[in-house]
Predicted model as a PDB file, atoms N, CA, C, CB and O in Angstrom, pLDDT in the B-factor column:
MODEL        1                                                                  
ATOM      1  N   UNK A   1     203.661 159.404  68.750  1.00 79.00           N  
ATOM      2  CA  UNK A   1     204.549 160.327  68.048  1.00 79.00           C  
ATOM      3  C   UNK A   1     204.406 160.082  66.551  1.00 79.00           C  
ATOM      4  CB  UNK A   1     206.036 160.152  68.508  1.00 79.00           C  
ATOM      5  O   UNK A   1     204.441 158.936  66.104  1.00 79.00           O  
ATOM      6  N   UNK A   2     204.249 161.121  65.795  1.00 90.00           N  
ATOM      7  CA  UNK A   2     204.081 161.042  64.345  1.00 90.00           C  
ATOM      8  C   UNK A   2     205.392 160.655  63.668  1.00 90.00           C  
ATOM      9  CB  UNK A   2     203.573 162.378  63.789  1.00 90.00           C  
ATOM     10  O   UNK A   2     206.478 160.955  64.164  1.00 90.00           O  
ATOM     11  N   UNK A   3     205.270 160.000  62.552  1.00 95.00           N  
ATOM     12  CA  UNK A   3     206.443 159.596  61.773  1.00 95.00           C  
ATOM     13  C   UNK A   3     207.107 160.830  61.166  1.00 95.00           C  
ATOM     14  CB  UNK A   3     206.049 158.586  60.660  1.00 95.00           C  
ATOM     15  O   UNK A   3     206.428 161.691  60.606  1.00 95.00           O  
ATOM     16  N   UNK A   4     208.415 160.914  61.275  1.00 97.00           N  
ATOM     17  CA  UNK A   4     209.184 162.055  60.769  1.00 97.00           C  
ATOM     18  C   UNK A   4     210.006 161.599  59.571  1.00 97.00           C  
ATOM     19  CB  UNK A   4     210.106 162.655  61.881  1.00 97.00           C  
ATOM     20  O   UNK A   4     211.135 161.135  59.732  1.00 97.00           O  
ATOM     21  N   UNK A   5     209.451 161.727  58.379  1.00 97.00           N  
ATOM     22  CA  UNK A   5     210.129 161.242  57.170  1.00 97.00           C  
ATOM     23  C   UNK A   5     211.409 162.029  56.891  1.00 97.00           C  
ATOM     24  CB  UNK A   5     209.189 161.331  55.962  1.00 97.00           C  
ATOM     25  O   UNK A   5     212.379 161.456  56.394  1.00 97.00           O  
ATOM     26  N   UNK A   6     211.434 163.323  57.197  1.00 96.00           N  
ATOM     27  CA  UNK A   6     212.637 164.119  56.955  1.00 96.00           C  
ATOM     28  C   UNK A   6     213.777 163.605  57.846  1.00 96.00           C  
ATOM     29  CB  UNK A   6     212.364 165.635  57.226  1.00 96.00           C  
ATOM     30  O   UNK A   6     214.907 163.465  57.379  1.00 96.00           O  
ATOM     31  N   UNK A   7     213.494 163.330  59.094  1.00 97.00           N  
ATOM     32  CA  UNK A   7     214.516 162.804  60.010  1.00 97.00           C  
ATOM     33  C   UNK A   7     214.976 161.419  59.558  1.00 97.00           C  
ATOM     34  CB  UNK A   7     213.971 162.739  61.458  1.00 97.00           C  
ATOM     35  O   UNK A   7     216.165 161.109  59.628  1.00 97.00           O  
ATOM     36  N   UNK A   8     214.051 160.593  59.099  1.00 96.00           N  
ATOM     37  CA  UNK A   8     214.399 159.252  58.656  1.00 96.00           C  
ATOM     38  C   UNK A   8     215.281 159.310  57.415  1.00 96.00           C  
ATOM     39  CB  UNK A   8     213.135 158.434  58.375  1.00 96.00           C  
ATOM     40  O   UNK A   8     216.225 158.530  57.291  1.00 96.00           O  
ATOM     41  N   UNK A   9     214.988 160.209  56.511  1.00 96.00           N  
ATOM     42  CA  UNK A   9     215.817 160.349  55.312  1.00 96.00           C  
ATOM     43  C   UNK A   9     217.184 160.947  55.668  1.00 96.00           C  
ATOM     44  CB  UNK A   9     215.102 161.232  54.262  1.00 96.00           C  
ATOM     45  O   UNK A   9     218.212 160.488  55.171  1.00 96.00           O  
ATOM     46  N   UNK A  10     217.193 161.958  56.519  1.00 95.00           N  
ATOM     47  CA  UNK A  10     218.443 162.593  56.927  1.00 95.00           C  
ATOM     48  C   UNK A  10     219.347 161.576  57.623  1.00 95.00           C  
ATOM     49  CB  UNK A  10     218.166 163.795  57.857  1.00 95.00           C  
ATOM     50  O   UNK A  10     220.565 161.615  57.449  1.00 95.00           O  
ATOM     51  N   UNK A  11     218.775 160.680  58.398  1.00 95.00           N  
ATOM     52  CA  UNK A  11     219.557 159.665  59.110  1.00 95.00           C  
ATOM     53  C   UNK A  11     220.250 158.712  58.112  1.00 95.00           C  
ATOM     54  CB  UNK A  11     218.642 158.862  60.077  1.00 95.00           C  
ATOM     55  O   UNK A  11     221.237 158.062  58.454  1.00 95.00           O  
ATOM     56  N   UNK A  12     219.731 158.641  56.905  1.00 93.00           N  
ATOM     57  CA  UNK A  12     220.341 157.783  55.888  1.00 93.00           C  
ATOM     58  C   UNK A  12     221.260 158.570  54.965  1.00 93.00           C  
ATOM     59  CB  UNK A  12     219.264 157.087  55.070  1.00 93.00           C  
ATOM     60  O   UNK A  12     221.757 158.041  53.971  1.00 93.00           O  
ATOM     61  N   UNK A  13     221.484 159.845  55.302  1.00 92.00           N  
ATOM     62  CA  UNK A  13     222.447 160.619  54.534  1.00 92.00           C  
ATOM     63  C   UNK A  13     221.872 161.560  53.496  1.00 92.00           C  
ATOM     64  CB  UNK A  13     223.352 159.711  53.871  1.00 92.00           C  
ATOM     65  O   UNK A  13     222.624 162.196  52.756  1.00 92.00           O  
ATOM     66  N   UNK A  14     220.551 161.661  53.425  1.00 94.00           N  
ATOM     67  CA  UNK A  14     219.947 162.602  52.478  1.00 94.00           C  
ATOM     68  C   UNK A  14     220.090 164.020  53.036  1.00 94.00           C  
ATOM     69  CB  UNK A  14     218.437 162.252  52.216  1.00 94.00           C  
ATOM     70  O   UNK A  14     219.971 164.235  54.242  1.00 94.00           O  
ATOM     71  N   UNK A  15     220.339 164.962  52.167  1.00 92.00           N  
ATOM     72  CA  UNK A  15     220.400 166.362  52.580  1.00 92.00           C  
ATOM     73  C   UNK A  15     219.293 167.122  51.853  1.00 92.00           C  
ATOM     74  CB  UNK A  15     221.808 166.988  52.277  1.00 92.00           C  
ATOM     75  O   UNK A  15     218.854 166.735  50.770  1.00 92.00           O  
ATOM     76  N   UNK A  16     218.866 168.189  52.466  1.00 93.00           N  
ATOM     77  CA  UNK A  16     217.778 168.967  51.896  1.00 93.00           C  
ATOM     78  C   UNK A  16     218.172 170.406  51.641  1.00 93.00           C  
ATOM     79  CB  UNK A  16     216.584 168.924  52.800  1.00 93.00           C  
ATOM     80  O   UNK A  16     217.322 171.289  51.519  1.00 93.00           O  
ATOM     81  N   UNK A  17     219.471 170.628  51.561  1.00 92.00           N  
ATOM     82  CA  UNK A  17     220.007 171.957  51.282  1.00 92.00           C  
ATOM     83  C   UNK A  17     219.470 172.416  49.919  1.00 92.00           C  
ATOM     84  CB  UNK A  17     221.581 171.950  51.301  1.00 92.00           C  
ATOM     85  O   UNK A  17     219.578 171.704  48.921  1.00 92.00           O  
ATOM     86  N   UNK A  18     218.910 173.581  49.904  1.00 93.00           N  
ATOM     87  CA  UNK A  18     218.389 174.135  48.659  1.00 93.00           C  
ATOM     88  C   UNK A  18     216.953 173.742  48.355  1.00 93.00           C  
ATOM     89  CB  UNK A  18     219.253 173.714  47.533  1.00 93.00           C  
ATOM     90  O   UNK A  18     216.377 174.221  47.378  1.00 93.00           O  
ATOM     91  N   UNK A  19     216.361 172.870  49.182  1.00 94.00           N  
ATOM     92  CA  UNK A  19     214.968 172.458  48.958  1.00 94.00           C  
ATOM     93  C   UNK A  19     214.046 173.616  49.326  1.00 94.00           C  
ATOM     94  CB  UNK A  19     214.612 171.179  49.793  1.00 94.00           C  
ATOM     95  O   UNK A  19     214.275 174.317  50.312  1.00 94.00           O  
ATOM     96  N   UNK A  20     213.023 173.804  48.539  1.00 95.00           N  
ATOM     97  CA  UNK A  20     212.046 174.856  48.815  1.00 95.00           C  
ATOM     98  C   UNK A  20     211.099 174.409  49.925  1.00 95.00           C  
ATOM     99  CB  UNK A  20     211.250 175.216  47.536  1.00 95.00           C  
ATOM    100  O   UNK A  20     211.040 173.226  50.259  1.00 95.00           O  
ATOM    101  N   UNK A  21     210.374 175.341  50.482  1.00 96.00           N  
ATOM    102  CA  UNK A  21     209.379 175.012  51.499  1.00 96.00           C  
ATOM    103  C   UNK A  21     208.334 174.039  50.946  1.00 96.00           C  
ATOM    104  CB  UNK A  21     208.696 176.292  52.012  1.00 96.00           C  
ATOM    105  O   UNK A  21     207.890 173.138  51.657  1.00 96.00           O  
ATOM    106  N   UNK A  22     207.948 174.215  49.699  1.00 96.00           N  
ATOM    107  CA  UNK A  22     206.970 173.339  49.083  1.00 96.00           C  
ATOM    108  C   UNK A  22     207.524 171.918  48.957  1.00 96.00           C  
ATOM    109  CB  UNK A  22     206.560 173.882  47.708  1.00 96.00           C  
ATOM    110  O   UNK A  22     206.811 170.949  49.219  1.00 96.00           O  
ATOM    111  N   UNK A  23     208.790 171.790  48.559  1.00 96.00           N  
ATOM    112  CA  UNK A  23     209.409 170.464  48.451  1.00 96.00           C  
ATOM    113  C   UNK A  23     209.506 169.810  49.813  1.00 96.00           C  
ATOM    114  CB  UNK A  23     210.802 170.563  47.814  1.00 96.00           C  
ATOM    115  O   UNK A  23     209.216 168.621  49.954  1.00 96.00           O  
ATOM    116  N   UNK A  24     209.909 170.571  50.819  1.00 96.00           N  
ATOM    117  CA  UNK A  24     210.004 170.018  52.177  1.00 96.00           C  
ATOM    118  C   UNK A  24     208.651 169.570  52.689  1.00 96.00           C  
ATOM    119  CB  UNK A  24     210.601 171.046  53.133  1.00 96.00           C  
ATOM    120  O   UNK A  24     208.555 168.569  53.399  1.00 96.00           O  
ATOM    121  N   UNK A  25     207.609 170.295  52.341  1.00 97.00           N  
ATOM    122  CA  UNK A  25     206.262 169.916  52.776  1.00 97.00           C  
ATOM    123  C   UNK A  25     205.863 168.575  52.167  1.00 97.00           C  
ATOM    124  CB  UNK A  25     205.238 171.004  52.387  1.00 97.00           C  
ATOM    125  O   UNK A  25     205.248 167.752  52.844  1.00 97.00           O  
ATOM    126  N   UNK A  26     206.201 168.347  50.914  1.00 97.00           N  
ATOM    127  CA  UNK A  26     205.897 167.050  50.285  1.00 97.00           C  
ATOM    128  C   UNK A  26     206.719 165.938  50.930  1.00 97.00           C  
ATOM    129  CB  UNK A  26     206.174 167.101  48.761  1.00 97.00           C  
ATOM    130  O   UNK A  26     206.193 164.870  51.241  1.00 97.00           O  
ATOM    131  N   UNK A  27     208.024 166.198  51.130  1.00 96.00           N  
ATOM    132  CA  UNK A  27     208.900 165.204  51.744  1.00 96.00           C  
ATOM    133  C   UNK A  27     208.405 164.858  53.152  1.00 96.00           C  
ATOM    134  CB  UNK A  27     210.357 165.721  51.794  1.00 96.00           C  
ATOM    135  O   UNK A  27     208.451 163.698  53.560  1.00 96.00           O  
ATOM    136  N   UNK A  28     207.943 165.846  53.877  1.00 97.00           N  
ATOM    137  CA  UNK A  28     207.475 165.636  55.251  1.00 97.00           C  
ATOM    138  C   UNK A  28     206.268 164.707  55.318  1.00 97.00           C  
ATOM    139  CB  UNK A  28     207.126 166.967  55.889  1.00 97.00           C  
ATOM    140  O   UNK A  28     205.996 164.126  56.368  1.00 97.00           O  
ATOM    141  N   UNK A  29     205.544 164.560  54.217  1.00 97.00           N  
ATOM    142  CA  UNK A  29     204.353 163.725  54.213  1.00 97.00           C  
ATOM    143  C   UNK A  29     204.577 162.353  53.568  1.00 97.00           C  
ATOM    144  CB  UNK A  29     203.245 164.440  53.498  1.00 97.00           C  
ATOM    145  O   UNK A  29     203.611 161.640  53.294  1.00 97.00           O  
ATOM    146  N   UNK A  30     205.824 161.977  53.326  1.00 97.00           N  
ATOM    147  CA  UNK A  30     206.087 160.656  52.778  1.00 97.00           C  
ATOM    148  C   UNK A  30     205.789 159.587  53.832  1.00 97.00           C  
ATOM    149  CB  UNK A  30     207.550 160.549  52.290  1.00 97.00           C  
ATOM    150  O   UNK A  30     205.989 159.797  55.029  1.00 97.00           O  
ATOM    151  N   UNK A  31     205.316 158.464  53.365  1.00 98.00           N  
ATOM    152  CA  UNK A  31     205.028 157.341  54.285  1.00 98.00           C  
ATOM    153  C   UNK A  31     206.332 156.602  54.601  1.00 98.00           C  
ATOM    154  CB  UNK A  31     203.971 156.352  53.660  1.00 98.00           C  
ATOM    155  O   UNK A  31     207.328 156.748  53.892  1.00 98.00           O  
ATOM    156  N   UNK A  32     206.308 155.810  55.674  1.00 98.00           N  
ATOM    157  CA  UNK A  32     207.493 154.992  55.986  1.00 98.00           C  
ATOM    158  C   UNK A  32     207.899 154.080  54.814  1.00 98.00           C  
ATOM    159  CB  UNK A  32     207.223 154.137  57.232  1.00 98.00           C  
ATOM    160  O   UNK A  32     209.086 153.853  54.582  1.00 98.00           O  
ATOM    161  N   UNK A  33     206.922 153.572  54.092  1.00 98.00           N  
ATOM    162  CA  UNK A  33     207.210 152.711  52.943  1.00 98.00           C  
ATOM    163  C   UNK A  33     207.899 153.477  51.819  1.00 98.00           C  
ATOM    164  CB  UNK A  33     205.924 152.082  52.424  1.00 98.00           C  
ATOM    165  O   UNK A  33     208.817 152.965  51.178  1.00 98.00           O  
ATOM    166  N   UNK A  34     207.447 154.709  51.585  1.00 98.00           N  
ATOM    167  CA  UNK A  34     208.094 155.545  50.565  1.00 98.00           C  
ATOM    168  C   UNK A  34     209.527 155.885  50.961  1.00 98.00           C  
ATOM    169  CB  UNK A  34     207.290 156.838  50.340  1.00 98.00           C  
ATOM    170  O   UNK A  34     210.428 155.861  50.122  1.00 98.00           O  
ATOM    171  N   UNK A  35     209.737 156.198  52.220  1.00 97.00           N  
ATOM    172  CA  UNK A  35     211.086 156.494  52.703  1.00 97.00           C  
ATOM    173  C   UNK A  35     211.977 155.266  52.542  1.00 97.00           C  
ATOM    174  CB  UNK A  35     211.052 156.948  54.183  1.00 97.00           C  
ATOM    175  O   UNK A  35     213.141 155.390  52.163  1.00 97.00           O  
ATOM    176  N   UNK A  36     211.445 154.104  52.822  1.00 97.00           N  
ATOM    177  CA  UNK A  36     212.210 152.871  52.676  1.00 97.00           C  
ATOM    178  C   UNK A  36     212.655 152.671  51.226  1.00 97.00           C  
ATOM    179  CB  UNK A  36     211.378 151.670  53.147  1.00 97.00           C  
ATOM    180  O   UNK A  36     213.793 152.272  50.979  1.00 97.00           O  
ATOM    181  N   UNK A  37     211.778 152.943  50.277  1.00 97.00           N  
ATOM    182  CA  UNK A  37     212.121 152.807  48.858  1.00 97.00           C  
ATOM    183  C   UNK A  37     213.209 153.816  48.498  1.00 97.00           C  
ATOM    184  CB  UNK A  37     210.865 153.011  47.959  1.00 97.00           C  
ATOM    185  O   UNK A  37     214.188 153.453  47.846  1.00 97.00           O  
ATOM    186  N   UNK A  38     213.057 155.059  48.905  1.00 96.00           N  
ATOM    187  CA  UNK A  38     214.045 156.097  48.611  1.00 96.00           C  
ATOM    188  C   UNK A  38     215.393 155.716  49.209  1.00 96.00           C  
ATOM    189  CB  UNK A  38     213.581 157.468  49.156  1.00 96.00           C  
ATOM    190  O   UNK A  38     216.420 155.846  48.542  1.00 96.00           O  
ATOM    191  N   UNK A  39     215.407 155.254  50.439  1.00 95.00           N  
ATOM    192  CA  UNK A  39     216.655 154.864  51.083  1.00 95.00           C  
ATOM    193  C   UNK A  39     217.281 153.654  50.377  1.00 95.00           C  
ATOM    194  CB  UNK A  39     216.410 154.550  52.567  1.00 95.00           C  
ATOM    195  O   UNK A  39     218.504 153.571  50.266  1.00 95.00           O  
ATOM    196  N   UNK A  40     216.477 152.745  49.916  1.00 95.00           N  
ATOM    197  CA  UNK A  40     216.983 151.595  49.177  1.00 95.00           C  
ATOM    198  C   UNK A  40     217.661 152.024  47.884  1.00 95.00           C  
ATOM    199  CB  UNK A  40     215.853 150.622  48.876  1.00 95.00           C  
ATOM    200  O   UNK A  40     218.738 151.537  47.542  1.00 95.00           O  
ATOM    201  N   UNK A  41     217.021 152.936  47.176  1.00 92.00           N  
ATOM    202  CA  UNK A  41     217.606 153.453  45.931  1.00 92.00           C  
ATOM    203  C   UNK A  41     218.919 154.165  46.226  1.00 92.00           C  
ATOM    204  CB  UNK A  41     216.623 154.416  45.218  1.00 92.00           C  
ATOM    205  O   UNK A  41     219.909 153.953  45.526  1.00 92.00           O  
ATOM    206  N   UNK A  42     218.936 155.004  47.254  1.00 91.00           N  
ATOM    207  CA  UNK A  42     220.167 155.729  47.621  1.00 91.00           C  
ATOM    208  C   UNK A  42     221.274 154.760  47.951  1.00 91.00           C  
ATOM    209  CB  UNK A  42     219.920 156.666  48.813  1.00 91.00           C  
ATOM    210  O   UNK A  42     222.419 154.954  47.543  1.00 91.00           O  
ATOM    211  N   UNK A  43     220.943 153.716  48.689  1.00 90.00           N  
ATOM    212  CA  UNK A  43     221.939 152.711  49.059  1.00 90.00           C  
ATOM    213  C   UNK A  43     222.560 152.060  47.823  1.00 90.00           C  
ATOM    214  CB  UNK A  43     221.304 151.643  49.951  1.00 90.00           C  
ATOM    215  O   UNK A  43     223.774 151.869  47.756  1.00 90.00           O  
ATOM    216  N   UNK A  44     221.733 151.727  46.870  1.00 88.00           N  
ATOM    217  CA  UNK A  44     222.228 151.125  45.623  1.00 88.00           C  
ATOM    218  C   UNK A  44     223.089 152.108  44.860  1.00 88.00           C  
ATOM    219  CB  UNK A  44     221.061 150.658  44.742  1.00 88.00           C  
ATOM    220  O   UNK A  44     224.153 151.741  44.361  1.00 88.00           O  
ATOM    221  N   UNK A  45     222.647 153.351  44.761  1.00 84.00           N  
ATOM    222  CA  UNK A  45     223.431 154.359  44.044  1.00 84.00           C  
ATOM    223  C   UNK A  45     224.750 154.624  44.731  1.00 84.00           C  
ATOM    224  CB  UNK A  45     222.650 155.653  43.919  1.00 84.00           C  
ATOM    225  O   UNK A  45     225.779 154.762  44.068  1.00 84.00           O  
ATOM    226  N   UNK A  46     224.737 154.695  46.028  1.00 85.00           N  
ATOM    227  CA  UNK A  46     225.955 154.944  46.793  1.00 85.00           C  
ATOM    228  C   UNK A  46     226.930 153.792  46.666  1.00 85.00           C  
ATOM    229  CB  UNK A  46     225.625 155.183  48.254  1.00 85.00           C  
ATOM    230  O   UNK A  46     228.144 153.994  46.709  1.00 85.00           O  
ATOM    231  N   UNK A  47     226.416 152.603  46.512  1.00 80.00           N  
ATOM    232  CA  UNK A  47     227.266 151.410  46.443  1.00 80.00           C  
ATOM    233  C   UNK A  47     227.594 151.019  45.031  1.00 80.00           C  
ATOM    234  CB  UNK A  47     226.605 150.257  47.134  1.00 80.00           C  
ATOM    235  O   UNK A  47     228.710 151.237  44.559  1.00 80.00           O  
ATOM    236  N   UNK A  48     226.623 150.439  44.349  1.00 66.00           N  
ATOM    237  CA  UNK A  48     226.834 149.874  43.018  1.00 66.00           C  
ATOM    238  C   UNK A  48     227.194 150.923  41.970  1.00 66.00           C  
ATOM    239  CB  UNK A  48     225.599 149.136  42.581  1.00 66.00           C  
ATOM    240  O   UNK A  48     228.141 150.729  41.207  1.00 66.00           O  
ATOM    241  N   UNK A  49     226.471 152.005  41.921  1.00 61.00           N  
ATOM    242  CA  UNK A  49     226.713 153.013  40.892  1.00 61.00           C  
ATOM    243  C   UNK A  49     227.969 153.823  41.197  1.00 61.00           C  
ATOM    244  CB  UNK A  49     225.507 153.943  40.765  1.00 61.00           C  
ATOM    245  O   UNK A  49     228.773 154.081  40.301  1.00 61.00           O  
ATOM    246  N   UNK A  50     228.140 154.218  42.427  1.00 57.00           N  
ATOM    247  CA  UNK A  50     229.319 155.019  42.796  1.00 57.00           C  
ATOM    248  C   UNK A  50     230.610 154.245  42.531  1.00 57.00           C  
ATOM    249  CB  UNK A  50     229.249 155.433  44.284  1.00 57.00           C  
ATOM    250  O   UNK A  50     231.629 154.840  42.181  1.00 57.00           O  
ATOM    251  N   UNK A  51     230.571 152.941  42.692  1.00 59.00           N  
ATOM    252  CA  UNK A  51     231.758 152.124  42.463  1.00 59.00           C  
ATOM    253  C   UNK A  51     232.190 152.167  41.004  1.00 59.00           C  
ATOM    254  CB  UNK A  51     231.498 150.687  42.887  1.00 59.00           C  
ATOM    255  O   UNK A  51     233.351 151.899  40.692  1.00 59.00           O  
ATOM    256  N   UNK A  52     231.265 152.502  40.108  1.00 58.00           N  
ATOM    257  CA  UNK A  52     231.562 152.528  38.670  1.00 58.00           C  
ATOM    258  C   UNK A  52     231.565 153.928  38.109  1.00 58.00           C  
ATOM    259  CB  UNK A  52     230.566 151.691  37.915  1.00 58.00           C  
ATOM    260  O   UNK A  52     231.625 154.106  36.893  1.00 58.00           O  
ATOM    261  N   UNK A  53     231.502 154.922  38.965  1.00 61.00           N  
ATOM    262  CA  UNK A  53     231.433 156.327  38.556  1.00 61.00           C  
ATOM    263  C   UNK A  53     232.816 156.954  38.626  1.00 61.00           C  
ATOM    264  CB  UNK A  53     230.438 157.113  39.444  1.00 61.00           C  
ATOM    265  O   UNK A  53     233.595 156.667  39.535  1.00 61.00           O  
ATOM    266  N   UNK A  54     233.114 157.814  37.655  1.00 60.00           N  
ATOM    267  CA  UNK A  54     234.382 158.545  37.683  1.00 60.00           C  
ATOM    268  C   UNK A  54     234.389 159.576  38.791  1.00 60.00           C  
ATOM    269  CB  UNK A  54     234.643 159.221  36.340  1.00 60.00           C  
ATOM    270  O   UNK A  54     235.428 159.838  39.397  1.00 60.00           O  
ATOM    271  N   UNK A  55     233.263 160.145  39.051  1.00 58.00           N  
ATOM    272  CA  UNK A  55     233.159 161.194  40.079  1.00 58.00           C  
ATOM    273  C   UNK A  55     231.985 160.843  40.977  1.00 58.00           C  
ATOM    274  CB  UNK A  55     232.975 162.628  39.437  1.00 58.00           C  
ATOM    275  O   UNK A  55     230.841 161.167  40.656  1.00 58.00           O  
ATOM    276  N   UNK A  56     232.254 160.184  42.100  1.00 52.00           N  
ATOM    277  CA  UNK A  56     231.178 159.709  42.970  1.00 52.00           C  
ATOM    278  C   UNK A  56     230.350 160.842  43.554  1.00 52.00           C  
ATOM    279  CB  UNK A  56     231.750 158.881  44.088  1.00 52.00           C  
ATOM    280  O   UNK A  56     229.249 160.594  44.046  1.00 52.00           O  
ATOM    281  N   UNK A  57     230.838 162.072  43.519  1.00 57.00           N  
ATOM    282  CA  UNK A  57     230.082 163.215  44.035  1.00 57.00           C  
ATOM    283  C   UNK A  57     228.858 163.536  43.189  1.00 57.00           C  
ATOM    284  CB  UNK A  57     230.974 164.433  44.112  1.00 57.00           C  
ATOM    285  O   UNK A  57     227.950 164.221  43.660  1.00 57.00           O  
ATOM    286  N   UNK A  58     228.814 163.054  41.950  1.00 54.00           N  
ATOM    287  CA  UNK A  58     227.684 163.354  41.070  1.00 54.00           C  
ATOM    288  C   UNK A  58     226.695 162.204  40.986  1.00 54.00           C  
ATOM    289  CB  UNK A  58     228.182 163.693  39.686  1.00 54.00           C  
ATOM    290  O   UNK A  58     225.719 162.302  40.243  1.00 54.00           O  
ATOM    291  N   UNK A  59     226.906 161.131  41.711  1.00 50.00           N  
ATOM    292  CA  UNK A  59     226.053 159.956  41.631  1.00 50.00           C  
ATOM    293  C   UNK A  59     224.586 160.289  41.854  1.00 50.00           C  
ATOM    294  CB  UNK A  59     226.500 158.930  42.634  1.00 50.00           C  
ATOM    295  O   UNK A  59     223.727 159.815  41.111  1.00 50.00           O  
ATOM    296  N   UNK A  60     224.289 161.087  42.856  1.00 52.00           N  
ATOM    297  CA  UNK A  60     222.900 161.437  43.163  1.00 52.00           C  
ATOM    298  C   UNK A  60     222.195 162.154  42.026  1.00 52.00           C  
ATOM    299  CB  UNK A  60     222.852 162.296  44.388  1.00 52.00           C  
ATOM    300  O   UNK A  60     220.966 162.147  41.955  1.00 52.00           O  
ATOM    301  N   UNK A  61     222.947 162.763  41.148  1.00 53.00           N  
ATOM    302  CA  UNK A  61     222.366 163.456  39.992  1.00 53.00           C  
ATOM    303  C   UNK A  61     221.609 162.534  39.073  1.00 53.00           C  
ATOM    304  CB  UNK A  61     223.439 164.150  39.215  1.00 53.00           C  
ATOM    305  O   UNK A  61     220.780 162.985  38.282  1.00 53.00           O  
ATOM    306  N   UNK A  62     221.885 161.238  39.165  1.00 49.00           N  
ATOM    307  CA  UNK A  62     221.190 160.251  38.342  1.00 49.00           C  
ATOM    308  C   UNK A  62     219.710 160.276  38.654  1.00 49.00           C  
ATOM    309  CB  UNK A  62     221.763 158.840  38.567  1.00 49.00           C  
ATOM    310  O   UNK A  62     218.885 160.163  37.747  1.00 49.00           O  
ATOM    311  N   UNK A  63     219.358 160.422  39.921  1.00 53.00           N  
ATOM    312  CA  UNK A  63     217.956 160.421  40.339  1.00 53.00           C  
ATOM    313  C   UNK A  63     217.434 161.805  40.617  1.00 53.00           C  
ATOM    314  CB  UNK A  63     217.779 159.571  41.558  1.00 53.00           C  
ATOM    315  O   UNK A  63     216.342 162.163  40.174  1.00 53.00           O  
ATOM    316  N   UNK A  64     218.203 162.590  41.347  1.00 51.00           N  
ATOM    317  CA  UNK A  64     217.720 163.848  41.824  1.00 51.00           C  
ATOM    318  C   UNK A  64     217.979 164.920  40.825  1.00 51.00           C  
ATOM    319  CB  UNK A  64     218.336 164.192  43.126  1.00 51.00           C  
ATOM    320  O   UNK A  64     217.632 166.078  41.059  1.00 51.00           O  
TER     321      UNK A  64                                                      
ENDMDL                                                                          
END                                                                             
């Protein structure tokens, strides 16, 4: 079974609402190592940065 990077990212709370077909195609070809790095960054932003943010809903805007 092929690696599903979109499913792996979604399982960690990433959403792809508003992503274009071209963006989804690139995301779909990420390696497991790339997904791990992205998830690690998200985890830090959700934890460390969100704890110091006035509006935690905008935390992802730092990267995305």
